[in-house]
TIRO-2110 file (N, C-alpha, C; in Angstrom, 1 decimal):
// TIRO-2110
-14.9, -0.4, 70.8, N, 1, A
-15.5, -0.3, 72.2, CA, 1, A
-16.9, -1.0, 72.2, C, 1, A
-17.0, -1.8, 73.1, N, 2, A
-18.3, -2.6, 73.3, CA, 2, A
-19.2, -1.9, 74.3, C, 2, A
-20.4, -1.6, 73.9, N, 3, A
-21.3, -0.8, 74.8, CA, 3, A
-21.9, -1.6, 76.0, C, 3, A
-21.6, -3.0, 76.0, N, 4, A
-22.1, -3.8, 77.1, CA, 4, A
-23.5, -4.3, 77.0, C, 4, A
-24.2, -4.0, 75.9, N, 5, A
-25.6, -4.4, 75.7, CA, 5, A
-25.7, -5.7, 75.0, C, 5, A
-24.6, -6.3, 74.6, N, 6, A
-24.6, -7.5, 73.9, CA, 6, A
-24.7, -7.4, 72.4, C, 6, A
-24.7, -6.2, 71.9, N, 7, A
-24.9, -5.9, 70.5, CA, 7, A
-23.6, -6.1, 69.6, C, 7, A
-22.5, -6.3, 70.3, N, 8, A
-21.2, -6.4, 69.6, CA, 8, A
-20.9, -5.2, 68.8, C, 8, A
-21.2, -4.0, 69.3, N, 9, A
-20.9, -2.8, 68.6, CA, 9, A
-19.5, -2.5, 68.3, C, 9, A
-18.6, -3.3, 68.9, N, 10, A
-17.2, -3.0, 68.6, CA, 10, A
-16.8, -3.5, 67.2, C, 10, A
-17.7, -4.3, 66.5, N, 11, A
-17.4, -4.7, 65.2, CA, 11, A
-16.4, -5.8, 65.1, C, 11, A
-16.0, -6.3, 66.2, N, 12, A
-15.0, -7.5, 66.2, CA, 12, A
-15.8, -8.8, 66.2, C, 12, A
-15.4, -9.6, 65.3, N, 13, A
-16.1, -10.9, 65.2, CA, 13, A
-16.1, -11.7, 66.5, C, 13, A
-15.1, -11.6, 67.3, N, 14, A
-15.0, -12.3, 68.5, CA, 14, A
-16.0, -11.8, 69.5, C, 14, A
-16.6, -10.7, 69.3, N, 15, A
-17.6, -10.1, 70.3, CA, 15, A
-19.0, -10.4, 69.9, C, 15, A
-19.2, -11.0, 68.7, N, 16, A
-20.6, -11.4, 68.3, CA, 16, A
-21.2, -12.4, 69.3, C, 16, A
-22.4, -12.1, 69.7, N, 17, A
-23.0, -13.0, 70.7, CA, 17, A
-23.5, -14.3, 69.9, C, 17, A
-23.8, -15.3, 70.6, N, 18, A
-24.3, -16.5, 70.0, CA, 18, A
-25.6, -16.2, 69.4, C, 18, A
-26.4, -15.3, 69.9, N, 19, A
-27.7, -15.0, 69.3, CA, 19, A
-27.5, -14.3, 67.9, C, 19, A
-26.5, -13.4, 67.8, N, 20, A
-26.2, -12.8, 66.6, CA, 20, A
-25.8, -13.8, 65.6, C, 20, A
-25.0, -14.7, 66.0, N, 21, A
-24.5, -15.8, 65.1, CA, 21, A
-25.6, -16.7, 64.6, C, 21, A
-26.6, -17.0, 65.5, N, 22, A
-27.7, -17.8, 65.1, CA, 22, A
-28.6, -17.1, 64.1, C, 22, A
-28.7, -15.8, 64.3, N, 23, A
-29.5, -15.0, 63.3, CA, 23, A
-28.8, -15.0, 62.0, C, 23, A
-27.5, -14.8, 61.9, N, 24, A
-26.8, -14.8, 60.7, CA, 24, A
-26.9, -16.2, 60.0, C, 24, A
-26.8, -17.3, 60.8, N, 25, A
-26.9, -18.6, 60.2, CA, 25, A
-28.3, -18.9, 59.7, C, 25, A
-29.3, -18.3, 60.3, N, 26, A
-30.7, -18.5, 59.8, CA, 26, A
-30.9, -17.7, 58.5, C, 26, A
-30.3, -16.6, 58.4, N, 27, A
-30.3, -15.8, 57.2, CA, 27, A
-29.6, -16.5, 56.0, C, 27, A
-28.5, -17.1, 56.4, N, 28, A
-27.8, -17.8, 55.3, CA, 28, A
-28.6, -19.0, 54.8, C, 28, A
-29.3, -19.7, 55.7, N, 29, A
-30.1, -20.8, 55.3, CA, 29, A
-31.3, -20.4, 54.4, C, 29, A
-31.8, -19.2, 54.6, N, 30, A
-32.9, -18.7, 53.8, CA, 30, A
-32.6, -18.7, 52.3, C, 30, A
-31.3, -18.5, 51.9, N, 31, A
-31.0, -18.5, 50.5, CA, 31, A
-31.4, -17.3, 49.8, C, 31, A
-31.8, -16.3, 50.4, N, 32, A
-32.2, -15.0, 49.9, CA, 32, A
-32.8, -14.1, 50.9, C, 32, A
-33.3, -13.0, 50.6, N, 33, A
-33.9, -12.1, 51.6, CA, 33, A
-35.0, -12.7, 52.3, C, 33, A
-35.0, -12.6, 53.6, N, 34, A
-36.1, -13.2, 54.4, CA, 34, A
-36.6, -12.2, 55.5, C, 34, A
-37.8, -12.4, 55.9, N, 35, A
-38.4, -11.5, 56.9, CA, 35, A
-38.2, -11.9, 58.3, C, 35, A
-38.5, -11.0, 59.2, N, 36, A
-38.3, -11.3, 60.6, CA, 36, A
-39.1, -12.5, 61.1, C, 36, A
-40.2, -12.8, 60.5, N, 37, A
-41.0, -14.0, 60.8, CA, 37, A
-40.3, -15.2, 60.5, C, 37, A
-39.6, -15.2, 59.3, N, 38, A
-38.9, -16.4, 58.9, CA, 38, A
-37.7, -16.6, 59.8, C, 38, A
-37.0, -15.6, 60.2, N, 39, A
-35.9, -15.7, 61.1, CA, 39, A
-36.3, -16.1, 62.5, C, 39, A
-37.4, -15.6, 62.9, N, 40, A
-38.0, -15.9, 64.2, CA, 40, A
-38.3, -17.4, 64.2, C, 40, A
-38.9, -17.9, 63.2, N, 41, A
-39.3, -19.4, 63.1, CA, 41, A
-38.0, -20.2, 63.1, C, 41, A
-36.9, -19.8, 62.5, N, 42, A
-35.7, -20.6, 62.5, CA, 42, A
-34.9, -20.5, 63.8, C, 42, A
-35.0, -19.4, 64.5, N, 43, A
-34.2, -19.2, 65.7, CA, 43, A
-35.0, -19.4, 67.0, C, 43, A
-36.3, -19.2, 67.0, N, 44, A
-37.1, -19.2, 68.2, CA, 44, A
-37.1, -17.9, 68.9, C, 44, A
-36.5, -16.8, 68.4, N, 45, A
-36.6, -15.5, 69.0, CA, 45, A
-37.8, -14.8, 68.6, C, 45, A
-38.3, -13.9, 69.5, N, 46, A
-39.5, -13.1, 69.2, CA, 46, A
-39.1, -12.0, 68.2, C, 46, A
-40.1, -11.7, 67.3, N, 47, A
-39.8, -10.7, 66.2, CA, 47, A
-39.4, -9.4, 66.8, C, 47, A
-40.0, -9.0, 67.9, N, 48, A
-39.6, -7.7, 68.5, CA, 48, A
-38.1, -7.6, 68.9, C, 48, A
-37.6, -8.6, 69.5, N, 49, A
-36.2, -8.6, 69.9, CA, 49, A
-35.3, -8.8, 68.7, C, 49, A
-35.8, -9.5, 67.7, N, 50, A
-35.0, -9.7, 66.5, CA, 50, A
-34.7, -8.4, 65.7, C, 50, A
-35.7, -7.5, 65.7, N, 51, A
-35.5, -6.2, 65.0, CA, 51, A
-34.3, -5.5, 65.5, C, 51, A
-34.1, -5.4, 66.8, N, 52, A
-33.0, -4.7, 67.4, CA, 52, A
-31.7, -5.4, 67.1, C, 52, A
-31.7, -6.7, 67.1, N, 53, A
-30.5, -7.5, 66.8, CA, 53, A
-30.1, -7.4, 65.4, C, 53, A
-31.1, -7.4, 64.5, N, 54, A
-30.8, -7.2, 63.1, CA, 54, A
-30.3, -5.8, 62.8, C, 54, A
-30.8, -4.8, 63.5, N, 55, A
-30.3, -3.4, 63.3, CA, 55, A
-28.8, -3.4, 63.7, C, 55, A
-28.5, -4.1, 64.8, N, 56, A
-27.1, -4.1, 65.2, CA, 56, A
-26.2, -4.7, 64.1, C, 56, A
-26.7, -5.8, 63.6, N, 57, A
-25.9, -6.5, 62.5, CA, 57, A
-25.8, -5.7, 61.3, C, 57, A
-26.9, -4.9, 60.9, N, 58, A
-26.8, -4.0, 59.8, CA, 58, A
-25.8, -3.0, 60.0, C, 58, A
-25.7, -2.4, 61.2, N, 59, A
-24.7, -1.3, 61.5, CA, 59, A
-23.3, -1.8, 61.3, C, 59, A
-23.1, -3.1, 61.5, N, 60, A
-21.7, -3.7, 61.4, CA, 60, A
-21.4, -4.2, 60.0, C, 60, A
-22.4, -4.2, 59.1, N, 61, A
-22.2, -4.6, 57.8, CA, 61, A
-22.4, -6.1, 57.5, C, 61, A
-22.9, -6.8, 58.5, N, 62, A
-23.2, -8.3, 58.4, CA, 62, A
-24.5, -8.6, 57.7, C, 62, A
-25.4, -7.6, 57.7, N, 63, A
-26.7, -7.8, 57.1, CA, 63, A
-27.1, -6.6, 56.3, C, 63, A
-27.8, -6.9, 55.2, N, 64, A
-28.3, -5.8, 54.4, CA, 64, A
-29.8, -6.0, 54.2, C, 64, A
-30.4, -4.9, 53.6, N, 65, A
-31.9, -5.0, 53.4, CA, 65, A
-32.2, -4.7, 52.0, C, 65, A
-32.0, -5.7, 51.1, N, 66, A
-32.2, -5.4, 49.7, CA, 66, A
-33.6, -5.1, 49.3, C, 66, A
-34.6, -5.6, 50.1, N, 67, A
-36.0, -5.3, 49.8, CA, 67, A
-36.6, -4.9, 51.1, C, 67, A
-37.6, -4.0, 51.1, N, 68, A
-38.2, -3.4, 52.3, CA, 68, A
-38.7, -4.5, 53.2, C, 68, A
-38.3, -4.5, 54.5, N, 69, A
-38.7, -5.4, 55.5, CA, 69, A
-38.2, -6.8, 55.3, C, 69, A
-37.2, -7.0, 54.4, N, 70, A
-36.5, -8.3, 54.2, CA, 70, A
-35.0, -8.1, 54.4, C, 70, A
-34.4, -9.1, 54.9, N, 71, A
-33.0, -9.0, 55.3, CA, 71, A
-32.2, -10.1, 54.7, C, 71, A
-30.9, -9.9, 54.4, N, 72, A
-30.1, -10.9, 53.9, CA, 72, A
-28.7, -10.7, 54.5, C, 72, A
-28.0, -11.9, 54.5, N, 73, A
-26.6, -11.9, 55.1, CA, 73, A
-25.7, -11.4, 53.9, C, 73, A
-24.7, -10.6, 54.3, N, 74, A
-23.7, -10.0, 53.4, CA, 74, A
-22.5, -11.0, 53.3, C, 74, A
-21.6, -10.8, 52.4, N, 75, A
-20.4, -11.5, 52.3, CA, 75, A
-19.6, -11.4, 53.6, C, 75, A
-19.6, -10.2, 54.2, N, 76, A
-18.9, -10.0, 55.5, CA, 76, A
-19.6, -10.8, 56.6, C, 76, A
-20.9, -10.9, 56.6, N, 77, A
-21.6, -11.8, 57.5, CA, 77, A
-21.2, -13.2, 57.4, C, 77, A
-21.1, -13.7, 56.1, N, 78, A
-20.7, -15.1, 55.9, CA, 78, A
-19.3, -15.4, 56.4, C, 78, A
-18.5, -14.4, 56.2, N, 79, A
-17.1, -14.5, 56.7, CA, 79, A
-17.0, -14.7, 58.2, C, 79, A
-17.7, -13.8, 58.9, N, 80, A
-17.7, -13.9, 60.3, CA, 80, A
-18.3, -15.1, 60.9, C, 80, A
-19.3, -15.8, 60.2, N, 81, A
-19.8, -17.0, 60.6, CA, 81, A
-18.8, -18.1, 60.5, C, 81, A
-17.9, -18.1, 59.5, N, 82, A
-16.9, -19.1, 59.3, CA, 82, A
-15.8, -19.0, 60.3, C, 82, A
-15.6, -17.8, 60.9, N, 83, A
-14.5, -17.6, 61.9, CA, 83, A
-14.8, -18.1, 63.3, C, 83, A
END
């Protein structure tokens, strides 16, 4: 079920927004855990709006947080980028 907010909460790769895909791509390019400022610089999104989008991606298993305030793309996130 998609809540309609653009967060792709249904967990279906086909419902990921372009913004979510850009965030995942930026994380993949980091090559390791990166902060919201790094992701903002790569995507052009404001850090405030990124936090909510990253939280959505974490809930779906596409992003993890191996270090406090740093985020990385998971294998599941890499798979969804390729689809």
